[in-house]
N, C-alpha and C positions, 0 to 999 in steps of 0.2 A: 495605539487605536487598533481593530481589529480590521482590517480591509475588506471589502466584497466587493469584486468585481466578477463580469465575466470572461475568461480564457474564449476569446475565437477562434475558429479555425480548427476546431478539433476535430473533423473531418478530415478525410485522406487528403485532399487539394487544400484544405487551411482556408477555403473559402467562407468568406461571410455571407451568413443571409440579410437580406434585406428584411424591416422591419414594419409593417405599419404605421404611420405616425403615432397614433394612438397610443398603438399596444409599443412606442416605443418611450412613449412617454413615459408609459406605467412603469415600464421596468426601470427607467430612471430611479423614478418615485420609488421602490420598492426598495434598490440596491442603495439610495441614501436613507431610507429606515432601516436597512439590516447596517449600516456604515455606524450610525450613530450607536445604536443598541450593542455594536461588536466592540466598543472602546470597555466593556463590563470585563471581556475573555481576558484580554493581556493584562491588565493593569487593577481591576476590579479585583473585589476580595471574590472568595466561591463560597455562596451560605448553603449550596444544593448542590452535589454531583450529580451526575450520567446515571444510572445502572452501572453493572457491567454487560448487560445485554446491549442497551444503548450505547457504549459506546464502541461496541466491537462492530454494527452493523456499517459502521463509515471505513472501516479497516477490513474488512471482507472481503467488499468489492467495492471498485469502482462507483460516484457519486452518480445516480441516472436520471433521466427528467422527472420521476414520481416519489423519489426517493423523501426520506423526511430529515430534519437539522440534527439525527435523534441523538448524534457525536459530543454537541454543543451541553454546557450548562443549561438547566434548566431555565434557570431566567432568561438569559438571552433567545432560550428556541423559545418562550411563551409568549414575548416580543419582538421577535425576528420573523419566527416561521411563515406568519401570513404574508409577508411582505416578500420573503426571501423566493419561498415555491410559487409566491403567483412572477414573480422573475422569471423563476424556471419554466413556469407554462408558456412563456411570451418568447423565450428564448428559444434558438432551436434544441433538438433533441439532442443535440451531440455540445451544448454550453454544459463552460462548470462554473459552478460561483469559489469563486477563489475565497470567498469566506469559511469555507469547511476545511479548505487547504493551508491558511492562515492561524486557522482553530489549533492543528496536527502541530506545530509551528511554536506555538503559545506552549501548548500541552506538554511537549518535551522540553521546554524549559521552566518550567509549572512546579514550584513544589510542593501544590495543593492538588494533588491526584492518589489515587484509591490503589493502593498495589494492590495486585491479583497473586494468588496462590493455584499453584496448579503441581497433581503429583503424576508417578508411572503409574497408579492404580487409577486415576482420574482417566487415564486413557485408555486404561483396556476397560474399565467396563462400561467406557462408550461406544465401542465397537473396534476401537483401533489394535492391530497388531505390526510390533516391529519387526520388520524383515532383515534378519542378521546375516542372512544367505545371498545378498545379492549380486547378482551379478554382474561381472564387474564390467560389463562394456555399459550399464547405467552411468556411473559415475565418469568414465572415458566420454561418452557423448554428451553429458554438463563441461568437459574441459574444452572438446573440440569446439563448441560452440564461443566458448572464450576465450581461444587461440594463447596465445603466452599471456596477454593482459598485459599487468603491470610488472610482471617476473616474478613478481612475490609470493607466487601458485607454490606450496613445498609439498608434493604429494606425499611424501616421505611420511607428513603426521596428520594425514588427514585420514577423517573415521568417517567413510560413507556410510549411510545409514537409508531406508524407504519406510516410511510406513504405508499400512492397506488399511481400509475401513471393512473390514473382512465379515465380521462375525456378528453373532443374533446377539443381541443387548437388551438388557431392561432399563425401561428410565424411571426417574424419578415417580412417575403417576401409576408406575407398576405394570405398563403397556408393552409387550415385547417388541422389536426393533428389531425388521434387515438392515442388515448392510448395505450400505451404496456404492458400498467401491472406490470408492474416492480413493484419490493415493498422494503422498509427500516423499518428494526425493531429495535430498538433503547431503550436504558433505561438510562435516564438523572439522577446525581446526582450532583445538585453543591455542597451540604453543605457539603459531604463526598470526592469531587474533582476526579470523575471519570465517564466515560463513559461506557456500555456495548453494544455493536456492536453485535448484532443476528442476524436472519436473511435478507440477503440483497441480491435482486436479481436483477441484473440490466438489462433493457432492452435485452442485446443479449442473456440474457440465458431466458426470459421469453418470445417472441415474437415468436416463435418456434412452441411454444403450443397451439397457434392460429388460429381461422381455415382462419383466414385471416391476416397474419400476417403484419403490417408494416412496408416499407419500411425505412434503417436506417435514412433517411433526414426527416422521420416521430420523429423522437427518440428525445426527451427534451436533451437540452444542459447540463441542470441541474444535479447536480451530488450529490453523498454521501459527500463531503464534503459540498456541499451550504445547503443542508439539517440539515447537523448536526450544522453547523453554526448558524441557523437560529433559531432551536431548541435550540443549548445552552444558544443564545439570549434570548430566550423565558422564559426559564424555570432555567436557571442557572447564568442568568445577572450579572456580575463582582467576579464570583465566579473562584477560582483557579484549572484547570484541570491539575490534578496531574497524573491520568493512563487510558489508555483507553483496554478494557477488550474486546477479539477476543474471541466470544463465537464458540463454536460447528465449527472449521474448518472444512469444506469439499471439496473445492478446489481443485482441483489436481495438479495445479499448485504450490499452498503455502504450499500443503503438499511434495510435490518432492523438493521443497527446506528446507522443518524443516528437511526432511531424509539428505539430503545434506549436513545442517548443522552438523545436529547428527553427521554424519560418520566424518568430518573431525576434531572433536572434540572428537573423539572416544568416544562418549556418547550411541551411540546405534550399538554396535557389529551385532546386526543381521539384522543392515538396512532396516526396518519393525515396522513404526509407532505404529505398536499393542504394543510395547516392549517397547514404551515411557513409564517414569518414572511417578507417580505420582507427585502429589505437595508432594515439591518445585521443580521436575523438573528440570529443566537444565535452566541455565542463559547462555543469551551471551552479551559483552559488547566489543564497540570499542576499546578500553585502553587510553591511551594516549597520542600516535600517531596514529589514524587511518589512515591517511592517507601518512604513510611512507610506501616508499617501498625495501625490498619485502617486500608482507602482510605476516602476521602469519597466521596461518590454524582459529585462533579464530576468528581474523576480517574482515578475508574472511566469514566466516561463519555468523557473523554478520549484515557486508555488503550484504549476500547473502539476509538475512531475513527482513534487511532493503527494499529491492527493491519486495519484495511480495507487493503484491496488499492488504492485510492485514495488513501491517505495511507502507508503501507508502500514502495508504488514511488518514492516522492520521496524517503522516508527513506532508504532503502536507496540509492537516487543519489548522496545526499551521505556516504555512510558508506565505499560502497568506493569514489568517483571523487574524492576529496579534494583530489588534485592538478590535478584540473581545479575543484572548487567550493571550497575549502578546510574550516575544518571547521565545520562547519554543525550545526544542529540544529531541527528545529521546534516552535518553542513556544507558539504560537496556533493551532488553527482553528477557521474559521467556515464556519457553513452558512447557505443563505438559497436563499430561491426566487425566480426573474426575475418582473419585473412584466412579463415581455412573452412567458415562457413557462411554464407552471405545471411548471417541474421542479427538480429539486433541484442547488446547485452546490454545491462544497467549495473555500474558499481557507485554503492551508497557507499560514505566515508563518514564515521563517527567521530564525536569529539566527546571529551568528558568533561562537564559542566560541574 
C-alpha cells in the first residue's frame, strides 16, 4: 500500500503547528482517502503513465504548498489529488506529503516505467555549454565540504565538469530564448562508481540576478538529470554507479527536511544542523517494509529525505535513465557535517535490483 502522511516539523525548529479541530478532521479524511487510492501505485497495474514533464516536476524541486501531485500515475492523481491537495492546504506551509516520497520509492523498484533518452546535442541545442576548462578551485571546494567522508574518494579517477546555460537558443516553437545563467557543477568517477554533485543553481535561482530576467517560458526544459545522464555516458559509460555525494547542502528546504528527519529519530536534540555529527554522521534506511502502515519514525524520516531535491534528483536519474545506469534504487541516505567546513552533506547509496 502506498502510504500517505505528513512529515511534521519540517521547519527549522521542527515545531508542529496546532490545527483547528475542523481542519484537523478534514486533514485526516483527506489523508485516508489518499491512502486508499495509493495502494494502486506499488501493487496495481499501470494503464497510464504520467508524461515526462509531469514526472519531472516532482524531482526538480521539493514538494511545496501549492504543487500538484503530477508525478504520480494518472489514475492515482485523478482520484487522490483533491483529497491530498486539501490536506496540504490545511497543513502548514512546511508540511510534506509522504505519498509523493513513497511514490519515488515505488517507481525506483517498478518494472513499468518509461525510459528517457537524451543526447549531447539535446543539451547544446537548449542553450547549455560544457565548461571543459573548469577552475581547479571549484572541484576542490566540493571536496572541502565533503571532508574525508568515507575515505573512498579517489581524485586520480575523477572528471570534474561544469555546465552553464549561457547561450541563446531556439525552442520547438521557433521563438528565440535568452540564457538563464543556470550552472551545474559535477565530478564523475566511473572507475570508483560515484558522482559528486556540487554547485547546482537552477534557472529559478539565477534569473533574478539578471538585469533583464528571461521569463519562465524561455527556461530550458533540460534538467540536472539530463546533464548527469549525458555526462556519465561521456566519461563513465558502462560503469556501475554506486554512490552520489551531495556536497555542501545550502538549500533551505532540504536543510529543513534534514532537521526534521534527525528530530524524528532523536539524533539532533537541539534541532540545529550546526550540531549535526561529523562523519560517520547519521544513516537513514527504508527498512524491510517501507510502505507498511503505519510508518515508523525512521521510515518517515527516510521518505522525507528521499523527497528532498537533493535525493529525488538522483532517484529520478536512475528511474528515467535505466538504459545508462541499470535498474537501481536508493537504499540508504547518510547526512553528516565535514570536519573542514561547517556545512551539511548527503550521501546516497545505490543498490542494483
